[in-house]
C-alpha positions, 0 to 999 in steps of 0.5 A: 784659567786653571791653578797653572797660571796660579802657581810661580814658576819652578812648580810641577804638577802630576799625579801619582799613577803618571809618576810611577808610571814613568819610572816603571817605563823605565825599568822594564826587565824582559824575560828571554824566550827566544824559541825560532829565529826572531831570537837572533834579532831579540839577541840583536838588539841587545848589541851596541848598534841598537843598545836597549839598555837605553831603555833601560831594559839592558838586563835580560832575565833568565828567571820569570821571577825577576821579569816584568816583560816577556818577548815569545821570539818565534814559533810555539810548539803545541808541546811548549804551550804549557811552558810560555803559559807557566813562564807567564805565571811566575813572572810578578805583576805587573806583568807584559807581552810582546809576541815578536814575529809572524809565527808568534802571533799567528802562526805564521806559515805552519798552519799545522797541529803542532803549532800554537795558532798565536800565543795569544790563545795561551796568554793575553799579549799586549803588542803584536810584531808583526815580520818574519823575522821582524828587524831589531828597529821593529822591536825596539818600535814595539818596546816604545809603544808599550812604554806608552801603554806602561805609562799611562796604566792605572793603578790598583783594582782598576788595573787587575780587573782590566787584565783579568778581563783582558785575559778572560777574553782572550782565552774565550775568543774563538781558535784561528783554525775555527775562523773562517775567511773570506776565501772559506 
């Protein structure tokens, strides 16, 4: 017995946050940040076979100031880490990050001093995409999952506080090389 039964047909009930989330998820512009072999799979998503344009993402931006999604595709070296952070800081709010491939997510097979053991030690990551290299279909699935997050995102002070808390937690996390597993 809600208000829905009282209204005549043809009325649409929604909130400003829901409408803005719907519009925002359909206009995400990714930044090109391909660092290794995963970048080839990321480029394949733009081809007619996979057609990322149907999600409003056909424009891959070469400048961070016009992008709101960073897809980190491939391994991140220690020398590249400050550049990744600088590009992330130059992106306008709201911004999202997909870590594409096992190398970007956890360092992959490169467990040495030269490779960052997970891009989440540098920037906050919204979606981790496993695989070596992940298929274009997997990237499309990760983008759809990100769209769900974007549509449910809050506005204003709540969003800013949540983003700051997530970034602080990610930066204070134990580095992967210092973690002790079951075999240690």
